[in-house]
N, CA, C and O atoms as a Tripos MOL2 file, in Angstrom:
@<TRIPOS>MOLECULE
protein
  228   227    57     0     0
PROTEIN
NO_CHARGES

@<TRIPOS>ATOM
      1 N           4.0650  -31.8110   12.2290 N.3       1 MET1
      2 CA          4.5070  -30.6180   11.5200 C.3       1 MET1
      3 C           4.2880  -29.3670   12.3690 C.2       1 MET1
      4 O           5.1190  -28.4600   12.3620 O.2       1 MET1
      5 N           3.1850  -29.3150   13.0920 N.am      2 SER2
      6 CA          2.9310  -28.1320   13.9090 C.3       2 SER2
      7 C           3.9320  -28.0330   15.0550 C.2       2 SER2
      8 O           4.2410  -26.9340   15.5160 O.2       2 SER2
      9 N           4.4460  -29.1890   15.5220 N.am      3 ASP3
     10 CA          5.4830  -29.1490   16.5620 C.3       3 ASP3
     11 C           6.7660  -28.5220   16.0330 C.2       3 ASP3
     12 O           7.4650  -27.8070   16.7500 O.2       3 ASP3
     13 N           7.0620  -28.8020   14.7700 N.am      4 VAL4
     14 CA          8.2660  -28.2180   14.1610 C.3       4 VAL4
     15 C           8.1050  -26.7120   14.0380 C.2       4 VAL4
     16 O           9.0330  -25.9630   14.3410 O.2       4 VAL4
     17 N           6.9380  -26.2620   13.5980 N.am      5 LEU5
     18 CA          6.7020  -24.8280   13.4460 C.3       5 LEU5
     19 C           6.6030  -24.1180   14.7910 C.2       5 LEU5
     20 O           6.9980  -22.9580   14.9100 O.2       5 LEU5
     21 N           6.0840  -24.7990   15.7960 N.am      6 ALA6
     22 CA          5.9420  -24.1880   17.1210 C.3       6 ALA6
     23 C           7.2830  -24.0770   17.8350 C.2       6 ALA6
     24 O           7.4840  -23.1770   18.6510 O.2       6 ALA6
     25 N           8.2000  -24.9940   17.5290 N.am      7 MET7
     26 CA          9.5530  -24.9900   18.0970 C.3       7 MET7
     27 C           9.5380  -24.9100   19.6140 C.2       7 MET7
     28 O          10.2380  -24.0970   20.2150 O.2       7 MET7
     29 N           8.7470  -25.7470   20.2070 N.am      8 GLY8
     30 CA          8.7270  -25.8240   21.6620 C.3       8 GLY8
     31 C           8.1850  -24.5780   22.3380 C.2       8 GLY8
     32 O           8.5800  -24.2590   23.4600 O.2       8 GLY8
     33 N           7.2890  -23.8750   21.6730 N.am      9 GLY9
     34 CA          6.7160  -22.6710   22.2630 C.3       9 GLY9
     35 C           7.4520  -21.3940   21.8910 C.2       9 GLY9
     36 O           6.9840  -20.2970   22.1950 O.2       9 GLY9
     37 N           8.5980  -21.5270   21.2380 N.am     10 TYR10
     38 CA          9.3810  -20.3570   20.8450 C.3      10 TYR10
     39 C           9.2450  -20.0370   19.3610 C.2      10 TYR10
     40 O           9.9740  -19.1920   18.8400 O.2      10 TYR10
     41 N           8.3240  -20.7000   18.6810 N.am     11 GLY11
     42 CA          8.1630  -20.5300   17.2400 C.3      11 GLY11
     43 C           7.8880  -19.1030   16.8220 C.2      11 GLY11
     44 O           8.4220  -18.6400   15.8150 O.2      11 GLY11
     45 N           7.0610  -18.3940   17.5810 N.am     12 ASN12
     46 CA          6.7600  -17.0000   17.2220 C.3      12 ASN12
     47 C           8.0250  -16.1580   17.1950 C.2      12 ASN12
     48 O           8.2310  -15.3790   16.2630 O.2      12 ASN12
     49 N           8.8570  -16.3010   18.1850 N.am     13 TYR13
     50 CA         10.0900  -15.5150   18.2530 C.3      13 TYR13
     51 C          11.0500  -15.8990   17.1320 C.2      13 TYR13
     52 O          11.6830  -15.0390   16.5180 O.2      13 TYR13
     53 N          11.1500  -17.1980   16.8740 N.am     14 VAL14
     54 CA         12.0710  -17.6800   15.8440 C.3      14 VAL14
     55 C          11.6260  -17.2170   14.4680 C.2      14 VAL14
     56 O          12.4390  -16.7020   13.7010 O.2      14 VAL14
     57 N          10.3430  -17.3900   14.1360 N.am     15 TRP15
     58 CA          9.8760  -17.0220   12.8040 C.3      15 TRP15
     59 C           9.8670  -15.5130   12.5980 C.2      15 TRP15
     60 O          10.1140  -15.0370   11.4900 O.2      15 TRP15
     61 N           9.5880  -14.7670   13.6430 N.am     16 ILE16
     62 CA          9.6720  -13.3070   13.5240 C.3      16 ILE16
     63 C          11.1130  -12.8810   13.2890 C.2      16 ILE16
     64 O          11.3670  -11.9770   12.4930 O.2      16 ILE16
     65 N          12.0510  -13.5130   13.9650 N.am     17 SER17
     66 CA         13.4560  -13.1520   13.7590 C.3      17 SER17
     67 C          13.9180  -13.5510   12.3630 C.2      17 SER17
     68 O          14.6990  -12.8230   11.7500 O.2      17 SER17
     69 N          13.4520  -14.6920   11.8410 N.am     18 TYR18
     70 CA         13.7760  -15.0740   10.4640 C.3      18 TYR18
     71 C          13.2030  -14.0590    9.4780 C.2      18 TYR18
     72 O          13.8900  -13.6510    8.5410 O.2      18 TYR18
     73 N          11.9620  -13.6540    9.6790 N.am     19 ALA19
     74 CA         11.3370  -12.6790    8.7820 C.3      19 ALA19
     75 C          12.0720  -11.3470    8.8270 C.2      19 ALA19
     76 O          12.2780  -10.7120    7.7930 O.2      19 ALA19
     77 N          12.4640  -10.9260   10.0150 N.am     20 LEU20
     78 CA         13.2100   -9.6800   10.1470 C.3      20 LEU20
     79 C          14.5620   -9.7800    9.4550 C.2      20 LEU20
     80 O          15.0060   -8.8290    8.8130 O.2      20 LEU20
     81 N          15.2170  -10.9270    9.5840 N.am     21 PHE21
     82 CA         16.5040  -11.1440    8.9270 C.3      21 PHE21
     83 C          16.3640  -11.0560    7.4120 C.2      21 PHE21
     84 O          17.1760  -10.4070    6.7530 O.2      21 PHE21
     85 N          15.3440  -11.7020    6.8550 N.am     22 VAL22
     86 CA         15.1340  -11.6660    5.4090 C.3      22 VAL22
     87 C          14.8080  -10.2490    4.9560 C.2      22 VAL22
     88 O          15.2820   -9.8150    3.9060 O.2      22 VAL22
     89 N          14.0120   -9.5250    5.7250 N.am     23 PHE23
     90 CA         13.6830   -8.1420    5.3870 C.3      23 PHE23
     91 C          14.9360   -7.2700    5.3530 C.2      23 PHE23
     92 O          15.1250   -6.4930    4.4170 O.2      23 PHE23
     93 N          15.7820   -7.3920    6.3570 N.am     24 VAL24
     94 CA         17.0130   -6.5980    6.4100 C.3      24 VAL24
     95 C          17.9500   -6.9980    5.2810 C.2      24 VAL24
     96 O          18.6130   -6.1400    4.6980 O.2      24 VAL24
     97 N          18.0140   -8.2790    4.9680 N.am     25 LEU25
     98 CA         18.8590   -8.7500    3.8800 C.3      25 LEU25
     99 C          18.3970   -8.1700    2.5460 C.2      25 LEU25
    100 O          19.2210   -7.7160    1.7520 O.2      25 LEU25
    101 N          17.0940   -8.1800    2.2950 N.am     26 LEU26
    102 CA         16.5620   -7.5950    1.0670 C.3      26 LEU26
    103 C          16.7860   -6.0910    1.0250 C.2      26 LEU26
    104 O          17.1360   -5.5380   -0.0180 O.2      26 LEU26
    105 N          16.5870   -5.4400    2.1450 N.am     27 LEU27
    106 CA         16.8150   -4.0010    2.2210 C.3      27 LEU27
    107 C          18.2790   -3.6740    1.9440 C.2      27 LEU27
    108 O          18.5870   -2.6990    1.2580 O.2      27 LEU27
    109 N          19.1700   -4.4880    2.4760 N.am     28 ASP28
    110 CA         20.6010   -4.2930    2.2730 C.3      28 ASP28
    111 C          20.9850   -4.4740    0.8060 C.2      28 ASP28
    112 O          21.9480   -3.8650    0.3410 O.2      28 ASP28
    113 N          20.2530   -5.2920    0.0860 N.am     29 ALA29
    114 CA         20.5260   -5.5000   -1.3300 C.3      29 ALA29
    115 C          19.8880   -4.4170   -2.1980 C.2      29 ALA29
    116 O          20.4540   -4.0480   -3.2270 O.2      29 ALA29
    117 N          18.7300   -3.9060   -1.8070 N.am     30 LEU30
    118 CA         18.0000   -2.9570   -2.6450 C.3      30 LEU30
    119 C          18.4460   -1.5110   -2.4880 C.2      30 LEU30
    120 O          18.4090   -0.7510   -3.4550 O.2      30 LEU30
    121 N          18.8620   -1.1180   -1.3070 N.am     31 VAL31
    122 CA         19.2200    0.2830   -1.0660 C.3      31 VAL31
    123 C          20.3620    0.7470   -1.9810 C.2      31 VAL31
    124 O          20.2520    1.8310   -2.5550 O.2      31 VAL31
    125 N          21.4450   -0.0120   -2.1450 N.am     32 PRO32
    126 CA         22.4900    0.4510   -3.0650 C.3      32 PRO32
    127 C          22.0090    0.5620   -4.5060 C.2      32 PRO32
    128 O          22.4410    1.4570   -5.2330 O.2      32 PRO32
    129 N          21.1240   -0.3310   -4.9270 N.am     33 LEU33
    130 CA         20.5970   -0.2460   -6.2890 C.3      33 LEU33
    131 C          19.7670    1.0140   -6.4820 C.2      33 LEU33
    132 O          19.8890    1.6900   -7.5040 O.2      33 LEU33
    133 N          18.9270    1.3300   -5.5090 N.am     34 LEU34
    134 CA         18.1150    2.5420   -5.5970 C.3      34 LEU34
    135 C          18.9820    3.7930   -5.5290 C.2      34 LEU34
    136 O          18.7210    4.7710   -6.2300 O.2      34 LEU34
    137 N          20.0090    3.7670   -4.6900 N.am     35 TYR35
    138 CA         20.9110    4.9090   -4.5790 C.3      35 TYR35
    139 C          21.6650    5.1120   -5.8880 C.2      35 TYR35
    140 O          21.8460    6.2460   -6.3330 O.2      35 TYR35
    141 N          22.1060    4.0160   -6.5050 N.am     36 ARG36
    142 CA         22.8350    4.1070   -7.7710 C.3      36 ARG36
    143 C          21.9430    4.6950   -8.8580 C.2      36 ARG36
    144 O          22.3790    5.5450   -9.6340 O.2      36 ARG36
    145 N          20.6980    4.2420   -8.9100 N.am     37 ARG37
    146 CA         19.7620    4.7580   -9.9090 C.3      37 ARG37
    147 C          19.5440    6.2540   -9.7260 C.2      37 ARG37
    148 O          19.5540    7.0110  -10.6970 O.2      37 ARG37
    149 N          19.3490    6.6770   -8.4870 N.am     38 GLN38
    150 CA         19.1330    8.0940   -8.2100 C.3      38 GLN38
    151 C          20.3800    8.9070   -8.5670 C.2      38 GLN38
    152 O          20.2710   10.0110   -9.1000 O.2      38 GLN38
    153 N          21.5510    8.3670   -8.2760 N.am     39 LEU39
    154 CA         22.8000    9.0540   -8.5890 C.3      39 LEU39
    155 C          22.9710    9.2180  -10.0910 C.2      39 LEU39
    156 O          23.3750   10.2850  -10.5520 O.2      39 LEU39
    157 N          22.6700    8.1770  -10.8610 N.am     40 LEU40
    158 CA         22.7870    8.2680  -12.3140 C.3      40 LEU40
    159 C          21.8210    9.2970  -12.8900 C.2      40 LEU40
    160 O          22.1690   10.0080  -13.8320 O.2      40 LEU40
    161 N          20.6330    9.3840  -12.3470 N.am     41 ILE41
    162 CA         19.6630   10.3840  -12.8130 C.3      41 ILE41
    163 C          20.1960   11.7880  -12.5510 C.2      41 ILE41
    164 O          20.1080   12.6630  -13.4130 O.2      41 ILE41
    165 N          20.7530   12.0010  -11.3540 N.am     42 ARG42
    166 CA         21.3040   13.3250  -11.0330 C.3      42 ARG42
    167 C          22.4970   13.6600  -11.9190 C.2      42 ARG42
    168 O          22.6390   14.8020  -12.3560 O.2      42 ARG42
    169 N          23.3580   12.6780  -12.1910 N.am     43 LEU43
    170 CA         24.5290   12.9310  -13.0250 C.3      43 LEU43
    171 C          24.1350   13.2230  -14.4680 C.2      43 LEU43
    172 O          24.7470   14.0720  -15.1160 O.2      43 LEU43
    173 N          23.1190   12.5270  -14.9760 N.am     44 ARG44
    174 CA         22.6480   12.8180  -16.3360 C.3      44 ARG44
    175 C          22.1170   14.2430  -16.4390 C.2      44 ARG44
    176 O          22.3950   14.9450  -17.4110 O.2      44 ARG44
    177 N          21.3600   14.6650  -15.4470 N.am     45 GLY45
    178 CA         20.8420   16.0280  -15.4490 C.3      45 GLY45
    179 C          21.9540   17.0550  -15.3930 C.2      45 GLY45
    180 O          21.9070   18.0670  -16.0920 O.2      45 GLY45
    181 N          22.9540   16.8000  -14.5640 N.am     46 GLN46
    182 CA         24.0930   17.7080  -14.4600 C.3      46 GLN46
    183 C          24.8550   17.7620  -15.7810 C.2      46 GLN46
    184 O          25.2740   18.8360  -16.2120 O.2      46 GLN46
    185 N          25.0370   16.6150  -16.4240 N.am     47 PHE47
    186 CA         25.7390   16.5690  -17.6990 C.3      47 PHE47
    187 C          24.9730   17.3380  -18.7690 C.2      47 PHE47
    188 O          25.5720   18.0690  -19.5580 O.2      47 PHE47
    189 N          23.6520   17.1780  -18.7980 N.am     48 ARG48
    190 CA         22.8400   17.9010  -19.7850 C.3      48 ARG48
    191 C          22.9020   19.4060  -19.5620 C.2      48 ARG48
    192 O          22.9600   20.1770  -20.5200 O.2      48 ARG48
    193 N          22.8910   19.8240  -18.2990 N.am     49 ARG49
    194 CA         22.9970   21.2570  -18.0150 C.3      49 ARG49
    195 C          24.3490   21.7990  -18.4580 C.2      49 ARG49
    196 O          24.4240   22.9020  -19.0000 O.2      49 ARG49
    197 N          25.4100   21.0450  -18.2360 N.am     50 GLN50
    198 CA         26.7400   21.4900  -18.6580 C.3      50 GLN50
    199 C          26.8310   21.5590  -20.1740 C.2      50 GLN50
    200 O          27.4180   22.4950  -20.7160 O.2      50 GLN50
    201 N          26.2580   20.5780  -20.8650 N.am     51 GLN51
    202 CA         26.2770   20.5850  -22.3220 C.3      51 GLN51
    203 C          25.4660   21.7560  -22.8660 C.2      51 GLN51
    204 O          25.8720   22.3900  -23.8400 O.2      51 GLN51
    205 N          24.3360   22.0460  -22.2530 N.am     52 ALA52
    206 CA         23.5090   23.1650  -22.7040 C.3      52 ALA52
    207 C          24.2410   24.4810  -22.4870 C.2      52 ALA52
    208 O          24.1500   25.3880  -23.3140 O.2      52 ALA52
    209 N          24.9630   24.5890  -21.3800 N.am     53 ARG53
    210 CA         25.7130   25.7990  -21.0850 C.3      53 ARG53
    211 C          26.8490   25.9970  -22.0940 C.2      53 ARG53
    212 O          27.1450   27.1310  -22.4730 O.2      53 ARG53
    213 N          27.4780   24.9200  -22.5250 N.am     54 ARG54
    214 CA         28.5850   25.0160  -23.4870 C.3      54 ARG54
    215 C          28.0880   25.3390  -24.8880 C.2      54 ARG54
    216 O          28.7940   25.9850  -25.6620 O.2      54 ARG54
    217 N          26.8810   24.8960  -25.2220 N.am     55 ASN55
    218 CA         26.3660   25.0780  -26.5760 C.3      55 ASN55
    219 C          25.6530   26.4050  -26.7760 C.2      55 ASN55
    220 O          25.2870   26.7300  -27.9060 O.2      55 ASN55
    221 N          25.4430   27.1780  -25.7300 N.am     56 THR56
    222 CA         24.7950   28.4790  -25.9020 C.3      56 THR56
    223 C          25.8420   29.5020  -26.3120 C.2      56 THR56
    224 O          26.9490   29.5230  -25.7750 O.2      56 THR56
    225 N          25.4820   30.3530  -27.2740 N.am     57 PRO57
    226 CA         26.4700   31.3630  -27.7390 C.3      57 PRO57
    227 C          26.6740   32.4910  -26.7780 C.2      57 PRO57
    228 O          27.4670   33.3940  -27.0450 O.2      57 PRO57
@<TRIPOS>BOND
     1     1     2 1
     2     2     3 1
     3     3     4 2
     4     3     5 am
     5     5     6 1
     6     6     7 1
     7     7     8 2
     8     7     9 am
     9     9    10 1
    10    10    11 1
    11    11    12 2
    12    11    13 am
    13    13    14 1
    14    14    15 1
    15    15    16 2
    16    15    17 am
    17    17    18 1
    18    18    19 1
    19    19    20 2
    20    19    21 am
    21    21    22 1
    22    22    23 1
    23    23    24 2
    24    23    25 am
    25    25    26 1
    26    26    27 1
    27    27    28 2
    28    27    29 am
    29    29    30 1
    30    30    31 1
    31    31    32 2
    32    31    33 am
    33    33    34 1
    34    34    35 1
    35    35    36 2
    36    35    37 am
    37    37    38 1
    38    38    39 1
    39    39    40 2
    40    39    41 am
    41    41    42 1
    42    42    43 1
    43    43    44 2
    44    43    45 am
    45    45    46 1
    46    46    47 1
    47    47    48 2
    48    47    49 am
    49    49    50 1
    50    50    51 1
    51    51    52 2
    52    51    53 am
    53    53    54 1
    54    54    55 1
    55    55    56 2
    56    55    57 am
    57    57    58 1
    58    58    59 1
    59    59    60 2
    60    59    61 am
    61    61    62 1
    62    62    63 1
    63    63    64 2
    64    63    65 am
    65    65    66 1
    66    66    67 1
    67    67    68 2
    68    67    69 am
    69    69    70 1
    70    70    71 1
    71    71    72 2
    72    71    73 am
    73    73    74 1
    74    74    75 1
    75    75    76 2
    76    75    77 am
    77    77    78 1
    78    78    79 1
    79    79    80 2
    80    79    81 am
    81    81    82 1
    82    82    83 1
    83    83    84 2
    84    83    85 am
    85    85    86 1
    86    86    87 1
    87    87    88 2
    88    87    89 am
    89    89    90 1
    90    90    91 1
    91    91    92 2
    92    91    93 am
    93    93    94 1
    94    94    95 1
    95    95    96 2
    96    95    97 am
    97    97    98 1
    98    98    99 1
    99    99   100 2
   100    99   101 am
   101   101   102 1
   102   102   103 1
   103   103   104 2
   104   103   105 am
   105   105   106 1
   106   106   107 1
   107   107   108 2
   108   107   109 am
   109   109   110 1
   110   110   111 1
   111   111   112 2
   112   111   113 am
   113   113   114 1
   114   114   115 1
   115   115   116 2
   116   115   117 am
   117   117   118 1
   118   118   119 1
   119   119   120 2
   120   119   121 am
   121   121   122 1
   122   122   123 1
   123   123   124 2
   124   123   125 am
   125   125   126 1
   126   126   127 1
   127   127   128 2
   128   127   129 am
   129   129   130 1
   130   130   131 1
   131   131   132 2
   132   131   133 am
   133   133   134 1
   134   134   135 1
   135   135   136 2
   136   135   137 am
   137   137   138 1
   138   138   139 1
   139   139   140 2
   140   139   141 am
   141   141   142 1
   142   142   143 1
   143   143   144 2
   144   143   145 am
   145   145   146 1
   146   146   147 1
   147   147   148 2
   148   147   149 am
   149   149   150 1
   150   150   151 1
   151   151   152 2
   152   151   153 am
   153   153   154 1
   154   154   155 1
   155   155   156 2
   156   155   157 am
   157   157   158 1
   158   158   159 1
   159   159   160 2
   160   159   161 am
   161   161   162 1
   162   162   163 1
   163   163   164 2
   164   163   165 am
   165   165   166 1
   166   166   167 1
   167   167   168 2
   168   167   169 am
   169   169   170 1
   170   170   171 1
   171   171   172 2
   172   171   173 am
   173   173   174 1
   174   174   175 1
   175   175   176 2
   176   175   177 am
   177   177   178 1
   178   178   179 1
   179   179   180 2
   180   179   181 am
   181   181   182 1
   182   182   183 1
   183   183   184 2
   184   183   185 am
   185   185   186 1
   186   186   187 1
   187   187   188 2
   188   187   189 am
   189   189   190 1
   190   190   191 1
   191   191   192 2
   192   191   193 am
   193   193   194 1
   194   194   195 1
   195   195   196 2
   196   195   197 am
   197   197   198 1
   198   198   199 1
   199   199   200 2
   200   199   201 am
   201   201   202 1
   202   202   203 1
   203   203   204 2
   204   203   205 am
   205   205   206 1
   206   206   207 1
   207   207   208 2
   208   207   209 am
   209   209   210 1
   210   210   211 1
   211   211   212 2
   212   211   213 am
   213   213   214 1
   214   214   215 1
   215   215   216 2
   216   215   217 am
   217   217   218 1
   218   218   219 1
   219   219   220 2
   220   219   221 am
   221   221   222 1
   222   222   223 1
   223   223   224 2
   224   223   225 am
   225   225   226 1
   226   226   227 1
   227   227   228 2
@<TRIPOS>SUBSTRUCTURE
     1 MET1         2 RESIDUE 1 A MET
     2 SER2         6 RESIDUE 1 A SER
     3 ASP3        10 RESIDUE 1 A ASP
     4 VAL4        14 RESIDUE 1 A VAL
     5 LEU5        18 RESIDUE 1 A LEU
     6 ALA6        22 RESIDUE 1 A ALA
     7 MET7        26 RESIDUE 1 A MET
     8 GLY8        30 RESIDUE 1 A GLY
     9 GLY9        34 RESIDUE 1 A GLY
    10 TYR10       38 RESIDUE 1 A TYR
    11 GLY11       42 RESIDUE 1 A GLY
    12 ASN12       46 RESIDUE 1 A ASN
    13 TYR13       50 RESIDUE 1 A TYR
    14 VAL14       54 RESIDUE 1 A VAL
    15 TRP15       58 RESIDUE 1 A TRP
    16 ILE16       62 RESIDUE 1 A ILE
    17 SER17       66 RESIDUE 1 A SER
    18 TYR18       70 RESIDUE 1 A TYR
    19 ALA19       74 RESIDUE 1 A ALA
    20 LEU20       78 RESIDUE 1 A LEU
    21 PHE21       82 RESIDUE 1 A PHE
    22 VAL22       86 RESIDUE 1 A VAL
    23 PHE23       90 RESIDUE 1 A PHE
    24 VAL24       94 RESIDUE 1 A VAL
    25 LEU25       98 RESIDUE 1 A LEU
    26 LEU26      102 RESIDUE 1 A LEU
    27 LEU27      106 RESIDUE 1 A LEU
    28 ASP28      110 RESIDUE 1 A ASP
    29 ALA29      114 RESIDUE 1 A ALA
    30 LEU30      118 RESIDUE 1 A LEU
    31 VAL31      122 RESIDUE 1 A VAL
    32 PRO32      126 RESIDUE 1 A PRO
    33 LEU33      130 RESIDUE 1 A LEU
    34 LEU34      134 RESIDUE 1 A LEU
    35 TYR35      138 RESIDUE 1 A TYR
    36 ARG36      142 RESIDUE 1 A ARG
    37 ARG37      146 RESIDUE 1 A ARG
    38 GLN38      150 RESIDUE 1 A GLN
    39 LEU39      154 RESIDUE 1 A LEU
    40 LEU40      158 RESIDUE 1 A LEU
    41 ILE41      162 RESIDUE 1 A ILE
    42 ARG42      166 RESIDUE 1 A ARG
    43 LEU43      170 RESIDUE 1 A LEU
    44 ARG44      174 RESIDUE 1 A ARG
    45 GLY45      178 RESIDUE 1 A GLY
    46 GLN46      182 RESIDUE 1 A GLN
    47 PHE47      186 RESIDUE 1 A PHE
    48 ARG48      190 RESIDUE 1 A ARG
    49 ARG49      194 RESIDUE 1 A ARG
    50 GLN50      198 RESIDUE 1 A GLN
    51 GLN51      202 RESIDUE 1 A GLN
    52 ALA52      206 RESIDUE 1 A ALA
    53 ARG53      210 RESIDUE 1 A ARG
    54 ARG54      214 RESIDUE 1 A ARG
    55 ASN55      218 RESIDUE 1 A ASN
    56 THR56      222 RESIDUE 1 A THR
    57 PRO57      226 RESIDUE 1 A PRO
């Protein structure tokens, strides 16, 4: 089993590249979700300000 993980002496490079790939993949999935959440918060605030402006005499 350790021979499989060592990969002929290149295991460190291979596993680091796999970890980096998974990190970038997760980041690529999470960034749009976080951006969307932030955008919705800003739009709600803008909508509330517009509604408050319309309702003031």
